VOMI-505543 format. One record per residue: x, y, z of N, C-alpha, C, O, CB in turn; residue number from 1. Coordinates in steps of 0.2 Angstrom, whole numbers, always signed. Glycine has a CB too. Layout:
% residues N
[pt [X; Y; Z]; [X; Y; Z]; [X; Y; Z]; [X; Y; Z]; [X; Y; Z]; NUM] ...
//
This chain:
% residues 179
[pt [-844; -42; -42]; [-846; -36; -40]; [-842; -34; -33]; [-839; -39; -29]; [-854; -37; -38]; 1] [pt [-841; -28; -33]; [-835; -24; -29]; [-839; -21; -24]; [-844; -19; -25]; [-831; -16; -34]; 2] [pt [-837; -22; -16]; [-838; -22; -12]; [-838; -15; -10]; [-832; -16; -11]; [-836; -26; -8]; 3] [pt [-839; -9; -8]; [-839; -2; -5]; [-837; -3; +3]; [-840; -7; +6]; [-847; +2; -7]; 4] [pt [-831; +0; +4]; [-828; -3; +13]; [-836; +2; +16]; [-840; +1; +21]; [-817; +2; +18]; 5] [pt [-837; +8; +12]; [-842; +14; +16]; [-848; +12; +16]; [-852; +14; +19]; [-843; +22; +13]; 6] [pt [-849; +5; +13]; [-856; +0; +11]; [-855; -3; +19]; [-861; -4; +21]; [-854; -7; +3]; 7] [pt [-850; -6; +24]; [-849; -10; +24]; [-851; -8; +34]; [-849; -3; +36]; [-841; -12; +19]; 8] [pt [-855; -13; +38]; [-857; -12; +44]; [-853; -17; +48]; [-852; -22; +46]; [-863; -13; +44]; 9] [pt [-850; -16; +53]; [-844; -20; +56]; [-848; -20; +66]; [-848; -15; +70]; [-834; -15; +53]; 10] [pt [-851; -26; +66]; [-854; -27; +73]; [-851; -35; +76]; [-847; -39; +73]; [-864; -28; +71]; 11] [pt [-854; -35; +82]; [-853; -40; +87]; [-858; -46; +83]; [-863; -44; +82]; [-856; -36; +94]; 12] [pt [-857; -53; +82]; [-860; -57; +82]; [-867; -57; +85]; [-868; -53; +89]; [-858; -60; +84]; 13] [pt [-871; -61; +83]; [-877; -63; +86]; [-879; -70; +84]; [-878; -74; +80]; [-883; -58; +84]; 14] [pt [-882; -71; +90]; [-883; -80; +90]; [-889; -82; +82]; [-889; -87; +78]; [-888; -84; +100]; 15] [pt [-893; -77; +81]; [-896; -76; +74]; [-890; -77; +68]; [-892; -79; +63]; [-901; -68; +73]; 16] [pt [-885; -76; +69]; [-879; -76; +64]; [-876; -83; +62]; [-872; -85; +57]; [-874; -71; +68]; 17] [pt [-879; -87; +68]; [-875; -96; +66]; [-875; -98; +60]; [-870; -100; +57]; [-878; -102; +70]; 18] [pt [-880; -98; +57]; [-881; -100; +52]; [-878; -98; +45]; [-876; -101; +40]; [-888; -101; +52]; 19] [pt [-877; -91; +46]; [-873; -88; +41]; [-867; -87; +41]; [-864; -86; +36]; [-874; -83; +40]; 20] [pt [-863; -88; +46]; [-857; -89; +50]; [-854; -95; +46]; [-848; -95; +43]; [-860; -91; +56]; 21] [pt [-859; -100; +47]; [-857; -108; +45]; [-858; -110; +39]; [-859; -116; +38]; [-860; -113; +50]; 22] [pt [-860; -104; +34]; [-862; -105; +26]; [-853; -101; +25]; [-849; -104; +22]; [-871; -99; +23]; 23] [pt [-852; -96; +28]; [-847; -92; +26]; [-841; -96; +26]; [-836; -96; +22]; [-847; -87; +30]; 24] [pt [-841; -99; +33]; [-835; -103; +34]; [-833; -109; +28]; [-827; -110; +25]; [-835; -108; +42]; 25] [pt [-840; -111; +27]; [-838; -118; +23]; [-838; -114; +16]; [-835; -118; +11]; [-846; -125; +24]; 26] [pt [-839; -110; +15]; [-836; -105; +7]; [-830; -103; +8]; [-828; -100; +4]; [-841; -97; +5]; 27] [pt [-827; -104; +12]; [-820; -99; +16]; [-815; -106; +12]; [-809; -104; +15]; [-820; -98; +28]; 28] [pt [-814; -111; +9]; [-807; -119; +10]; [-801; -114; +10]; [-801; -109; +6]; [-805; -126; +1]; 29] [pt [-797; -115; +14]; [-796; -118; +18]; [-797; -121; +25]; [-793; -125; +28]; [-793; -118; +18]; 30] [pt [-805; -117; +27]; [-804; -115; +34]; [-807; -122; +37]; [-812; -125; +34]; [-809; -108; +36]; 31] [pt [-806; -124; +43]; [-810; -130; +44]; [-818; -129; +46]; [-819; -123; +49]; [-808; -133; +50]; 32] [pt [-820; -131; +45]; [-829; -131; +46]; [-831; -134; +54]; [-830; -140; +56]; [-833; -135; +40]; 33] [pt [-834; -129; +57]; [-835; -132; +63]; [-844; -134; +65]; [-848; -133; +61]; [-832; -128; +69]; 34] [pt [-845; -136; +70]; [-852; -138; +70]; [-856; -132; +72]; [-854; -128; +76]; [-852; -144; +74]; 35] [pt [-862; -130; +68]; [-868; -127; +69]; [-867; -122; +79]; [-866; -116; +80]; [-876; -136; +69]; 36] [pt [-867; -127; +83]; [-867; -127; +90]; [-861; -122; +91]; [-862; -117; +94]; [-866; -135; +93]; 37] [pt [-854; -123; +88]; [-849; -120; +90]; [-850; -115; +86]; [-848; -110; +89]; [-843; -123; +90]; 38] [pt [-852; -113; +80]; [-851; -107; +79]; [-856; -101; +82]; [-856; -95; +82]; [-852; -107; +72]; 39] [pt [-861; -107; +86]; [-866; -101; +88]; [-864; -99; +95]; [-867; -95; +98]; [-873; -104; +89]; 40] [pt [-859; -103; +98]; [-855; -102; +103]; [-850; -96; +102]; [-850; -91; +105]; [-850; -108; +104]; 41] [pt [-846; -97; +95]; [-841; -90; +94]; [-847; -84; +95]; [-846; -79; +98]; [-837; -89; +86]; 42] [pt [-854; -86; +92]; [-858; -78; +92]; [-860; -75; +97]; [-862; -69; +98]; [-864; -77; +87]; 43] [pt [-861; -79; +102]; [-862; -79; +109]; [-857; -77; +114]; [-856; -72; +118]; [-864; -86; +110]; 44] [pt [-854; -82; +114]; [-848; -80; +121]; [-843; -77; +119]; [-839; -75; +123]; [-844; -86; +124]; 45] [pt [-843; -77; +115]; [-834; -76; +111]; [-837; -69; +107]; [-834; -67; +102]; [-829; -85; +103]; 46] [pt [-843; -66; +109]; [-847; -59; +103]; [-840; -54; +105]; [-837; -51; +100]; [-858; -54; +108]; 47] [pt [-837; -53; +113]; [-835; -47; +113]; [-828; -47; +110]; [-824; -42; +112]; [-835; -45; +121]; 48] [pt [-826; -50; +105]; [-820; -52; +102]; [-820; -57; +96]; [-815; -60; +95]; [-817; -56; +106]; 49] [pt [-826; -56; +92]; [-826; -58; +87]; [-830; -54; +85]; [-834; -50; +88]; [-828; -65; +86]; 50] [pt [-829; -53; +76]; [-835; -47; +74]; [-837; -50; +66]; [-834; -55; +63]; [-831; -37; +74]; 51] [pt [-843; -47; +65]; [-847; -48; +56]; [-848; -42; +55]; [-850; -37; +58]; [-856; -52; +53]; 52] [pt [-844; -44; +48]; [-845; -36; +44]; [-851; -40; +38]; [-851; -45; +34]; [-835; -32; +39]; 53] [pt [-856; -33; +39]; [-862; -35; +35]; [-862; -28; +28]; [-861; -22; +29]; [-870; -35; +42]; 54] [pt [-865; -33; +23]; [-866; -29; +18]; [-871; -29; +14]; [-870; -34; +10]; [-862; -29; +16]; 55] [pt [-876; -27; +14]; [-884; -27; +10]; [-886; -33; +15]; [-888; -38; +12]; [-885; -29; +1]; 56] [pt [-886; -33; +22]; [-890; -38; +26]; [-887; -42; +25]; [-891; -46; +26]; [-897; -39; +24]; 57] [pt [-881; -47; +23]; [-876; -51; +23]; [-872; -51; +27]; [-869; -46; +29]; [-874; -50; +19]; 58] [pt [-870; -57; +28]; [-862; -57; +32]; [-857; -59; +26]; [-857; -64; +23]; [-861; -64; +40]; 59] [pt [-852; -54; +26]; [-845; -55; +19]; [-840; -57; +23]; [-835; -60; +21]; [-841; -47; +14]; 60] [pt [-842; -56; +31]; [-834; -57; +35]; [-836; -58; +41]; [-841; -55; +44]; [-827; -50; +35]; 61] [pt [-831; -65; +44]; [-834; -65; +49]; [-826; -68; +55]; [-822; -73; +53]; [-841; -70; +48]; 62] [pt [-825; -65; +62]; [-819; -65; +63]; [-820; -69; +71]; [-825; -67; +75]; [-814; -56; +63]; 63] [pt [-816; -76; +73]; [-820; -78; +79]; [-812; -74; +81]; [-807; -74; +78]; [-823; -90; +82]; 64] [pt [-813; -73; +88]; [-808; -74; +91]; [-810; -75; +102]; [-816; -75; +103]; [-802; -68; +88]; 65] [pt [-807; -75; +105]; [-808; -76; +114]; [-800; -73; +117]; [-795; -75; +114]; [-810; -86; +118]; 66] [pt [-800; -70; +123]; [-797; -69; +126]; [-793; -78; +130]; [-797; -82; +133]; [-802; -64; +130]; 67] [pt [-788; -79; +130]; [-785; -84; +133]; [-787; -85; +141]; [-782; -82; +144]; [-779; -84; +132]; 68] [pt [-790; -87; +144]; [-792; -88; +151]; [-786; -87; +155]; [-784; -82; +158]; [-796; -95; +153]; 69] [pt [-782; -92; +154]; [-775; -91; +158]; [-770; -86; +159]; [-766; -86; +163]; [-771; -94; +157]; 70] [pt [-772; -81; +151]; [-768; -75; +150]; [-772; -71; +146]; [-772; -71; +139]; [-761; -77; +148]; 71] [pt [-776; -69; +150]; [-778; -62; +148]; [-774; -58; +145]; [-777; -53; +144]; [-779; -58; +153]; 72] [pt [-770; -58; +143]; [-766; -52; +138]; [-764; -55; +131]; [-760; -51; +128]; [-759; -49; +142]; 73] [pt [-766; -60; +130]; [-768; -63; +125]; [-775; -64; +121]; [-780; -66; +124]; [-767; -68; +126]; 74] [pt [-775; -62; +114]; [-782; -62; +110]; [-780; -68; +105]; [-775; -67; +101]; [-786; -54; +106]; 75] [pt [-784; -74; +105]; [-783; -77; +99]; [-787; -78; +95]; [-793; -81; +96]; [-783; -82; +99]; 76] [pt [-786; -76; +90]; [-789; -77; +85]; [-790; -85; +80]; [-785; -87; +77]; [-784; -73; +82]; 77] [pt [-798; -88; +79]; [-798; -94; +81]; [-795; -96; +72]; [-791; -99; +70]; [-807; -97; +83]; 78] [pt [-803; -90; +69]; [-803; -89; +61]; [-806; -85; +59]; [-812; -84; +61]; [-804; -94; +56]; 79] [pt [-802; -81; +53]; [-804; -77; +48]; [-807; -80; +41]; [-804; -84; +38]; [-798; -74; +47]; 80] [pt [-814; -77; +40]; [-818; -79; +34]; [-819; -73; +30]; [-821; -68; +34]; [-824; -83; +37]; 81] [pt [-819; -72; +25]; [-820; -66; +21]; [-822; -70; +13]; [-820; -75; +9]; [-810; -60; +21]; 82] [pt [-831; -66; +12]; [-833; -70; +6]; [-829; -66; +1]; [-826; -61; +1]; [-842; -70; +5]; 83] [pt [-830; -73; -5]; [-826; -70; -11]; [-825; -64; -14]; [-820; -61; -17]; [-827; -72; -15]; 84] [pt [-834; -61; -14]; [-834; -54; -16]; [-830; -49; -12]; [-827; -45; -16]; [-841; -52; -15]; 85] [pt [-829; -48; -6]; [-827; -45; -3]; [-817; -46; +0]; [-814; -43; +4]; [-831; -46; +0]; 86] [pt [-817; -50; -5]; [-808; -49; -5]; [-805; -45; -9]; [-808; -42; -13]; [-804; -54; -8]; 87] [pt [-798; -44; -7]; [-793; -39; -10]; [-795; -33; -8]; [-794; -29; -12]; [-793; -38; -18]; 88] [pt [-798; -30; -2]; [-802; -23; +0]; [-798; -23; +6]; [-798; -17; +8]; [-810; -22; +1]; 89] [pt [-795; -28; +10]; [-793; -25; +17]; [-798; -27; +21]; [-798; -25; +26]; [-791; -16; +17]; 90] [pt [-805; -31; +19]; [-809; -33; +27]; [-805; -34; +33]; [-804; -31; +39]; [-813; -40; +26]; 91] [pt [-802; -40; +30]; [-800; -45; +37]; [-796; -38; +43]; [-798; -36; +48]; [-791; -54; +34]; 92] [pt [-791; -35; +38]; [-788; -30; +43]; [-792; -26; +45]; [-791; -25; +51]; [-783; -27; +42]; 93] [pt [-797; -23; +43]; [-803; -20; +46]; [-805; -21; +50]; [-806; -17; +55]; [-807; -21; +45]; 94] [pt [-808; -28; +50]; [-811; -32; +55]; [-808; -31; +61]; [-812; -28; +65]; [-811; -39; +54]; 95] [pt [-799; -35; +62]; [-797; -37; +68]; [-796; -29; +70]; [-796; -29; +76]; [-792; -43; +69]; 96] [pt [-795; -22; +67]; [-794; -15; +69]; [-801; -15; +75]; [-801; -14; +81]; [-794; -10; +62]; 97] [pt [-804; -17; +70]; [-811; -16; +76]; [-812; -21; +81]; [-817; -19; +84]; [-818; -16; +73]; 98] [pt [-811; -25; +83]; [-810; -29; +89]; [-805; -28; +91]; [-804; -32; +96]; [-810; -35; +88]; 99] [pt [-801; -24; +89]; [-795; -21; +95]; [-795; -18; +98]; [-791; -17; +103]; [-789; -20; +94]; 100] [pt [-802; -11; +93]; [-801; -5; +97]; [-808; -7; +103]; [-809; -3; +107]; [-802; +4; +91]; 101] [pt [-811; -12; +103]; [-816; -12; +112]; [-812; -13; +115]; [-806; -13; +115]; [-821; -18; +114]; 102] [pt [-818; -11; +122]; [-814; -11; +129]; [-813; -17; +131]; [-808; -18; +135]; [-818; -9; +133]; 103] [pt [-816; -21; +128]; [-812; -28; +130]; [-806; -31; +128]; [-804; -36; +131]; [-814; -32; +127]; 104] [pt [-802; -28; +125]; [-797; -31; +122]; [-791; -24; +124]; [-785; -25; +121]; [-798; -32; +113]; 105] [pt [-792; -19; +128]; [-789; -13; +130]; [-783; -14; +133]; [-777; -12; +132]; [-793; -8; +136]; 106] [pt [-785; -20; +136]; [-777; -24; +140]; [-772; -29; +136]; [-768; -33; +139]; [-778; -29; +146]; 107] [pt [-773; -29; +131]; [-770; -34; +126]; [-762; -32; +126]; [-761; -26; +125]; [-773; -33; +118]; 108] [pt [-757; -37; +127]; [-750; -37; +125]; [-749; -42; +117]; [-745; -41; +113]; [-746; -40; +133]; 109] [pt [-752; -46; +117]; [-751; -51; +112]; [-757; -51; +107]; [-763; -49; +108]; [-751; -58; +115]; 110] [pt [-755; -55; +100]; [-762; -58; +98]; [-760; -67; +95]; [-754; -68; +94]; [-766; -53; +90]; 111] [pt [-764; -72; +95]; [-761; -79; +94]; [-765; -80; +88]; [-771; -77; +89]; [-761; -84; +100]; 112] [pt [-764; -82; +85]; [-768; -88; +78]; [-761; -95; +78]; [-756; -95; +80]; [-768; -82; +68]; 113] [pt [-764; -100; +75]; [-763; -105; +69]; [-765; -102; +64]; [-770; -99; +62]; [-767; -112; +69]; 114] [pt [-758; -104; +59]; [-761; -107; +51]; [-755; -111; +50]; [-750; -112; +53]; [-762; -100; +43]; 115] [pt [-758; -115; +45]; [-754; -121; +40]; [-748; -117; +37]; [-748; -111; +36]; [-759; -124; +34]; 116] [pt [-744; -121; +36]; [-738; -117; +32]; [-743; -114; +24]; [-744; -108; +23]; [-729; -126; +28]; 117] [pt [-744; -119; +21]; [-747; -120; +15]; [-752; -111; +15]; [-751; -107; +10]; [-753; -128; +14]; 118] [pt [-757; -109; +21]; [-760; -104; +20]; [-757; -97; +17]; [-760; -93; +21]; [-762; -105; +25]; 119] [pt [-754; -95; +13]; [-752; -89; +12]; [-757; -81; +13]; [-756; -76; +15]; [-750; -90; +4]; 120] [pt [-761; -85; +11]; [-767; -75; +12]; [-766; -77; +21]; [-764; -72; +24]; [-780; -76; +7]; 121] [pt [-768; -82; +26]; [-767; -78; +31]; [-761; -77; +35]; [-762; -75; +41]; [-771; -79; +34]; 122] [pt [-756; -78; +33]; [-750; -78; +35]; [-748; -70; +32]; [-745; -66; +36]; [-746; -86; +31]; 123] [pt [-750; -69; +25]; [-750; -61; +22]; [-752; -58; +27]; [-748; -55; +30]; [-755; -58; +16]; 124] [pt [-758; -59; +29]; [-762; -55; +33]; [-758; -55; +43]; [-760; -52; +48]; [-771; -58; +31]; 125] [pt [-754; -59; +43]; [-754; -58; +50]; [-748; -56; +51]; [-747; -54; +57]; [-755; -63; +55]; 126] [pt [-742; -56; +46]; [-737; -51; +45]; [-737; -44; +44]; [-734; -40; +47]; [-736; -53; +40]; 127] [pt [-743; -44; +39]; [-742; -37; +38]; [-747; -33; +45]; [-745; -27; +47]; [-745; -33; +28]; 128] [pt [-752; -36; +49]; [-754; -33; +56]; [-749; -33; +61]; [-749; -30; +66]; [-760; -36; +59]; 129] [pt [-743; -37; +61]; [-738; -36; +66]; [-732; -30; +64]; [-729; -28; +68]; [-735; -44; +67]; 130] [pt [-733; -29; +56]; [-729; -25; +55]; [-732; -16; +56]; [-728; -12; +58]; [-727; -27; +48]; 131] [pt [-737; -16; +55]; [-743; -12; +56]; [-743; -10; +61]; [-741; -4; +62]; [-748; -15; +55]; 132] [pt [-744; -15; +67]; [-744; -15; +74]; [-736; -13; +78]; [-735; -12; +84]; [-746; -22; +76]; 133] [pt [-731; -11; +73]; [-723; -9; +74]; [-720; -17; +79]; [-716; -17; +83]; [-721; +0; +81]; 134] [pt [-723; -21; +78]; [-718; -27; +82]; [-718; -34; +79]; [-720; -34; +74]; [-720; -29; +92]; 135] [pt [-716; -38; +81]; [-711; -45; +77]; [-718; -50; +78]; [-723; -48; +81]; [-700; -49; +83]; 136] [pt [-718; -55; +76]; [-720; -60; +72]; [-717; -68; +74]; [-713; -71; +71]; [-717; -59; +66]; 137] [pt [-719; -71; +80]; [-716; -76; +83]; [-718; -81; +80]; [-724; -80; +78]; [-716; -77; +90]; 138] [pt [-714; -86; +77]; [-718; -94; +73]; [-716; -100; +77]; [-710; -101; +79]; [-713; -97; +64]; 139] [pt [-720; -104; +80]; [-718; -109; +82]; [-724; -115; +81]; [-730; -114; +80]; [-717; -107; +89]; 140] [pt [-721; -123; +81]; [-725; -128; +81]; [-733; -126; +87]; [-731; -123; +92]; [-718; -135; +83]; 141] [pt [-740; -126; +87]; [-743; -128; +91]; [-746; -136; +91]; [-746; -139; +96]; [-748; -122; +90]; 142] [pt [-748; -138; +85]; [-751; -144; +84]; [-748; -148; +77]; [-749; -146; +71]; [-759; -144; +84]; 143] [pt [-744; -153; +80]; [-742; -156; +75]; [-745; -161; +71]; [-747; -166; +75]; [-738; -157; +78]; 144] [pt [-745; -162; +64]; [-749; -165; +60]; [-748; -174; +62]; [-753; -177; +62]; [-746; -162; +53]; 145] [pt [-741; -177; +64]; [-742; -184; +66]; [-746; -186; +75]; [-749; -190; +77]; [-734; -187; +66]; 146] [pt [-743; -179; +78]; [-743; -178; +86]; [-749; -177; +90]; [-750; -178; +95]; [-739; -172; +88]; 147] [pt [-752; -174; +86]; [-759; -170; +87]; [-764; -172; +81]; [-770; -170; +82]; [-758; -161; +87]; 148] [pt [-763; -175; +77]; [-768; -173; +71]; [-769; -182; +67]; [-772; -184; +63]; [-765; -166; +64]; 149] [pt [-764; -186; +71]; [-762; -193; +68]; [-762; -192; +61]; [-766; -196; +58]; [-768; -199; +69]; 150] [pt [-760; -189; +58]; [-758; -187; +49]; [-763; -186; +46]; [-763; -186; +40]; [-755; -192; +44]; 151] [pt [-767; -184; +52]; [-777; -181; +47]; [-776; -174; +45]; [-779; -172; +40]; [-788; -180; +54]; 152] [pt [-772; -169; +48]; [-772; -162; +46]; [-765; -160; +46]; [-760; -162; +48]; [-776; -159; +52]; 153] [pt [-765; -155; +42]; [-757; -152; +41]; [-755; -148; +50]; [-759; -147; +54]; [-756; -145; +33]; 154] [pt [-749; -148; +50]; [-746; -147; +56]; [-750; -138; +57]; [-752; -135; +52]; [-736; -148; +55]; 155] [pt [-751; -134; +63]; [-753; -131; +65]; [-748; -125; +68]; [-748; -125; +74]; [-756; -135; +67]; 156] [pt [-745; -120; +65]; [-740; -115; +66]; [-743; -111; +71]; [-749; -111; +71]; [-738; -110; +59]; 157] [pt [-740; -107; +75]; [-744; -102; +81]; [-740; -96; +78]; [-735; -98; +74]; [-742; -103; +90]; 158] [pt [-742; -91; +78]; [-741; -85; +75]; [-742; -82; +82]; [-748; -81; +82]; [-746; -84; +70]; 159] [pt [-739; -79; +87]; [-738; -74; +92]; [-734; -69; +91]; [-728; -69; +91]; [-735; -77; +96]; 160] [pt [-739; -62; +89]; [-738; -56; +89]; [-738; -51; +94]; [-743; -50; +98]; [-741; -55; +86]; 161] [pt [-731; -47; +95]; [-733; -43; +99]; [-723; -44; +102]; [-719; -48; +101]; [-740; -46; +104]; 162] [pt [-724; -39; +106]; [-728; -36; +113]; [-731; -31; +108]; [-728; -29; +103]; [-722; -32; +120]; 163] [pt [-739; -28; +110]; [-741; -23; +106]; [-743; -18; +112]; [-744; -18; +118]; [-747; -26; +101]; 164] [pt [-744; -12; +107]; [-747; -8; +112]; [-751; -3; +109]; [-751; +2; +105]; [-742; -3; +116]; 165] [pt [-757; -7; +111]; [-765; -4; +108]; [-765; +6; +108]; [-767; +9; +103]; [-773; -6; +116]; 166] [pt [-762; +9; +113]; [-762; +16; +114]; [-755; +20; +110]; [-753; +25; +112]; [-762; +16; +122]; 167] [pt [-752; +16; +105]; [-749; +21; +103]; [-751; +20; +95]; [-753; +14; +94]; [-742; +21; +104]; 168] [pt [-751; +23; +91]; [-757; +26; +84]; [-751; +19; +81]; [-745; +17; +82]; [-757; +37; +81]; 169] [pt [-756; +17; +76]; [-752; +10; +71]; [-751; +14; +66]; [-755; +18; +63]; [-757; +3; +70]; 170] [pt [-745; +11; +64]; [-743; +13; +54]; [-749; +14; +50]; [-754; +10; +50]; [-738; +4; +50]; 171] [pt [-749; +18; +46]; [-752; +19; +42]; [-749; +17; +34]; [-743; +16; +33]; [-753; +26; +43]; 172] [pt [-753; +16; +30]; [-751; +12; +23]; [-751; +18; +18]; [-752; +24; +21]; [-757; +6; +21]; 173] [pt [-749; +18; +12]; [-747; +23; +7]; [-753; +26; +4]; [-752; +31; +0]; [-742; +21; +2]; 174] [pt [-760; +25; +7]; [-765; +28; +7]; [-769; +31; +14]; [-775; +33; +16]; [-769; +25; +2]; 175] [pt [-764; +31; +17]; [-764; +35; +25]; [-771; +33; +29]; [-775; +35; +32]; [-764; +45; +24]; 176] [pt [-770; +25; +27]; [-775; +21; +30]; [-772; +20; +37]; [-766; +20; +38]; [-777; +13; +26]; 177] [pt [-778; +18; +45]; [-773; +13; +50]; [-774; +8; +46]; [-776; +7; +40]; [-775; +12; +58]; 178] [pt [-771; +3; +50]; [-771; -4; +49]; [-775; -6; +46]; [-775; -12; +45]; [-770; -7; +53]; 179] 
//
């Protein structure tokens, strides 16, 4: 089933979304699953920098993010989850665009996330985002497989995008669609 972007609703997540968010994340390997409590906090404490994409009353996309407390100019994107039925339509990019348009993000200069080397879909998303924001992406190790994960998880590379200017017009694609 193809999902029409016109039928998509974007909104801040709610506490009542916690169960659906957990189910979506579990259905999106290689994402790490969090506790239900963690997902509830993402849907409440971090709702101004997170987003739920709704289609036919179902959550088909979710991004959790937060402004880093010691660096209020930096948005950290924690997870991007898109249901299989909604992939391939630019939904993740649209959700990020929606987050960046919010008042809570008006003073951002950087976007950060961590990605394992093998997660090609995430690298493509964030490299495309950097390109559309007319800036660069800097990569470095944030959490090392052996030093931080005792060999139980792949190294998480930090992707730092910026500096960005949210007041300038983002680049458009060949269909003249922004970000």
